[in-house]
N, C-alpha and C positions, 0 to 999 in steps of 0.2 A: 671831800673835805669837810670837815666838822667844823660848826661855827661856835665859838667859845663864847658864851654869853652868861652871866649869872642867871639864877631862876625868875626872879623879878625882871630882868630884860626879856627873857624868853617867853614869858607869861604876856608882856607887854606886845611883844612882836605879833605871837599868835592872835591875841585879841583884836589888834587892829586888822590881820589878815583875814580873820572870821567877819570882821564887820566891813570888809570890800575894799580896803586897800589893795593896791595892786603889789605884787612881789617886787619888780622892777625899782618902784619908788622907794619901798622899804629897803631894798639891798643897797640903793643909791645913798640913801642917810645914813645906814650904818657902813657906808664904805666897804660893801663887799661886793666882789666880782659876780657877775650875771650867772645865775643858775636857773634850770628848769622849773615852772610853777609846781609840776606833779612831784619833784623830788625834794621840795623846800624841807618837809618835816623830816626828810631822812640825813638831813645835814645837821640837825640837832640832835644832842644828846637823848637816848630813848627814855621811856618813865620806867621805872621798877614796878613790878606786879607782885601781887600775893601769891600769885599760883605758881607752884613749883614745876619744874621742869619735869616730865615723866620718865626720862631717861636718867639724869644726874641728882635730881631733887633741887638744884639751884635755883632761885628765882627767875622768872621769866620778863623780858623786856620787851615793849611795845613802842613803836613811834608813834609820835604826836599825830592828832586827825588833822585832815586838811579841811577847807571849808565845806565842801558838799557832804563829807562823813559826818563834821560838827553838827551842819544843819539838820541831819536825819537822825543822829542818835543823842546829840548834845553830849557825847564822850571825849573827854580831853585826849585819848588815846583810840588807835584803831587796833582792837584785838586781832583781826587778820594778819597783823604784822608782827604778832608775838613769837619772840625767838630766845633763845638760850646764849649768854655769851659765854659759857663755860664749854659746852659741847656741839654748839652750833645747830643745835635743834631748831626748828621751826614747828609752829603749831599748824602744819598742812598734810595731808594724806600723801603728799608727794614729796615729803621730806627725805631727804638723801644723806642724812648724817648717818654716823656710823651704829649708833644705838637704834634707831629706827631700820635701817638695812637689816640688822641682825633680829629685831622682832618682826620684820618682815618675811625672813627666813624662815623663823620659826612657825610664823603662822601659816605660810605656804607649804611646811612641812607637815604640818597638822592637818591641813585641808587635805593635802594629798592624801594622807594617811586615812582620813575620814571616807574619801571618795573610793579609795581602793576596798575598803571594808565595805562600803555600800554596794559596790560591784560585785564582791564576792557573795555578799549576802543574795542580790538579786539574780547574780547566775545560780546560785543553789534554788533559789524559789523557782527559776525557770526550769531547771533541770529535773526539779520535783514533778512539775507540771508534766513535763515529758516522760518520766518514768511512771506516770500514773496512766497513760494512754495505752490502749491495747492495740497490738499489731493488727494489720489488716490481713483477714484471711477471706478471701475472694468467695469462698465455697459456703461460709457461715454467716456472712452480714446479709443484712436484708439489703434486697435488691436496688431499693431507692437510694441507700447511703452508699452503696456500691457506686452508683451513678454520680452521686453528688463527689465523692470522693474523686473520680476519674475526672469530672469537670472541672474540680479545684487543680488539680494537676495539669489538664491541658491548658488552662488559663494561665496558670504561674509562668513568670517569664526567668525565674531562677534555673540555673543549670544544674544543681543540685537536686536530684529527685526526692530528696527527703524534707526539702524546704519549699514552702508554697508562697510565694509572694502576696503582698497585700492585695486585696482585689480592687482597692481604689487606683492602684497602679496599672491596670489594664484599661485599654481603649472601649473595649464592650463589657457591657453590664452582666453579671453572673446569673441573675434572673431578672424578668421584665420588673420586678419591683423589689426596692429595698427591704419592705416587710418579708417577701420571699426570701431572699438574700439571708435575714437575720435567721428565719426558721430553719432554713437550710443548715447554716453553721451550727445553730443551737442542736441540731439533731445529731452532728457529728463528735460531740466534745467527747464521746469516749475514744476518738480515734485521731483526733487532732489536738496538738499543744500550742497555745499563743506563744509567740516570741517577739519582743521589742524592746528596746533599750530605752525608748520614751516613758518615763513613770507618768506622764500625763496620758498617754493612750493606753498603757497596761499596768495598773495598780494593784497592790497587795495591800490586804488588811492586816491587822494584828494577829490573825489567826491563819494568814497565808492563803485567805481565798482571794482570787483574783477575778478581777472586773477589767474588759477591754473594750475598744471599740472595733466592733466586727470588721469591718472591711478596711481599716488603717493598719492593722498589724500583721505579721508574717505567720505562718503555722509550720509545725513541723510533724511528719508522720514517720511512724515505722515501718519501712518497705523492705529492709534486708538489702543484700549487696548487689545491685544492678544500675545500669546506667538509665538515663531519663526515658530515651526511646523506646527500651525494650520494656520498662516499665508501663509507659502509656500503652504500648500493643497489647502487653500481657492483662492490664485491667481491660480493654475493649473486648480483648477475646475472651476474657472470663464472664464479662455480661453477655455477650452474645451466646456463650454456652449454657450460661444459667436460662436464658430465655428459651433456648431450644429444648432444654429439659425440665421446663417450669410446669408446676401443677396448677390448677384451676386458681389457687389462692394467690400464687404469687403472680402468675399472668393478669389477675384481675386489678393487683397493686400496681401493677407496670400501667396498665391502660388506665387507671385512676390517674396516675401523676401525669400521663399524657393529657388527659381531660384537664385536670388543674392547671396546667401549663398552658394549653389554649384557651382557656377561660381568663386566664391570667393576662394574655396578649390582648385579648378582647377589652377588658378593664384598664389596662393601662392605656390603651389607644383612646378610650372613652375619657379618660382623665385628660390626656393631651390635647383632645378636640375641645372639650370643655375649659380648658385652661387657655385654650388660644382665642374663645369666645368669651374671657372672663367669667365663666360661670362656676360656681362652687362644685366641689366634686365628692360626693357621698357614695358610698357601695354598701347596699343592705342584700338581704336575702332574695328579694324580689330581681334585682340585678343580676346577681349570680345564677338564678333559675333560669332567667332568661337567654343568659349567654351558654347556659349548659344545654338547653334545648336547641340552641340556632346551630352550635359546632358541629353537631351530629350529620347535618345534610348540607351545611353551607360551610366553605372554606373560610377560614380566617380573614383572608384578604378581601373576600366578599363583605364579611361583616364590617369590616373597615369602612367600606364605602356607604353601608348602611348608616353605620355611626355618623360619619361626616355629613350625611345628607340630612339626618335628625338633627344634630346640632345647628347646622346652617338654619334649617325651619325653624326651630325652636326658638332660636336667637330672633330672627325674623317678626315671629308671633310676638315676642317679648316687647320687640320696639313699638311693633303697630297697635298693641295692646295695653300697653306700659304695665307689664306684670312684674313682680318682682323676681332676682336672679333665681332663686332657690326654686320659684315655681316652675320658671323655664327650664332648670335643670332637670326637673322632675318629669317634665313631658318627654323628654329625649327618650325614656326607656318604653313609654307607651307608644311612642313615634316608630322606634325601632320594632317593636313587636307587630303593631298593626300595617307596617309596610311590608316586612316579610310574609305575611300573611295574605295579603293582596297580591303580592307579587307571586306567592305560590298557588292561588286562586286563578290568576289569570295567565299563569305559566309564561312569566316576565323572567328574561335572564337578568341576573343581579352582577352588575360589572363589579371587578376587582380592583383594588387599590394595592399599589407597592407599599414596602413601608417605607415611611419618614426618612428622609435622610439622617435626621438627628435621632431616631430611634433605631438604633443598630441590633440586629440579632443578638440575644443573650447566649453565652456561652453554654448555658444548660437547653436551651433548644437546639442549638448547633448540634449537641453530643446526641440528645434524644433522635432528632428528626434526621440528620443528616450522617452522622457516625454510625449510631446502633441501628435505625431503621433503615439507612441508605436510600433516604427519599430526596427528590430534586429540590430546590429551591431555598428558601430562607425561614421555612418554619411555619409559612402563614398559607400555603398553596395547596393544602389538603383538608378535606372534612376529617372528624373525627372516625366517621364509617371508613374511610381510606386507611385512616392509621391501625384502626381494630383488623382490617383485612390482612393489613401488611404484617401485625404482630402474630396474627393467626399463622400466616405463612411460614413464620419463623420457628413456631413450636414443631417439634418434630416426634414429640411423645405417641406412642401408639394409644389410640382412644382406647379407653376401657371405662367401666361404669364410674370409676372413680374421678376419671379425667373428662369423660363426657364428650359432647360436641363442641366444636371451636367456640370462643368465647363471642357473646354479643351483649354489649353494652346495655341494651334494652331490657335484657334477660337477667344481668349481674347486679347486685346490689351490694357493693363493699361500701360501708359507711367509713368515711375517712374525714381528717379535718383539712381544711385547705390549708397548706402551707404556703401556698402563693397567691397572696390575695390581689 
């Protein structure tokens, strides 16, 4: 129903409405049937605007303001009601007029075209990364990298042997620390190609150089035509065969890897205990050197118990003497060293601790200690001396002047940077 009044009457009606008169009294006075307050403005002719319709070019019209809108904007019309009398267009993102539907179709078509071009470009970039990697040759790759690759494939949840699922998708950690995981991945860049559709996780710059989140993306490798189980068995067999015929340098490198992993287990447990007592965790050369000394004759699970004991005593000492947290944290290292020395002198038996339920055995630990060396337990039940003895028993090379006697880490100095901090 359109109410027909001249402009002067309309102006007076709305002026009285804006000043608080009720719609019912106005309608009664004007002898008009009752209509809802909220729709009164739409029963009067709309106001012509100077804004043209974006579809047909005719002037748009807008309904007059209701009292709340007038008080807020002091405008006689509500721009949100702007519409075209010619083509029925409304100034809204949800307009369903013929012109807007056609524009939306063209826009969606253009978006789809751009998305297709983007995906094609990204597909080419990802394929280029894959083409640049080297096929895995188990006889010529460094033994550490062969072990990392086997560990990645073992941890992967993908059925496709050429595709390695994101490390974050696995319940078990790849290495005891995120730093070690990152450095393992970095050492394999010649053999693995990242794969991820999410541009936030895998980005390309203008030169095509890729950067990505190491544990959030999948990886592809060049394996040849074999099924997943056969490939895993083949890699494990290749690693064991390499150790059987390894020379002194290669054996030393493998022993050094075992040593770094055991040190990492100790450092990660130290971090875990410090955090449980709200103490800061920093690792320097002194800490690393201490654990390197201890792991030779002590099992990792025994070192766990000494760490737990020292953290508890350092925290109690801090509370009793009012020491700052960093001071108490530093006391832990000297406490571990002195306790082990005393236990050795007095021939004490150091008890062992199991892994904490929240600290699962890493995949790399399971591969080295359980799969390759075939040791029992969860990677913490043996000393480095036990590990070296086991490694020497695997090596079947005939002893000669070149190979020498079986390797003893105390007599072998292979300088390596820690990839697992």
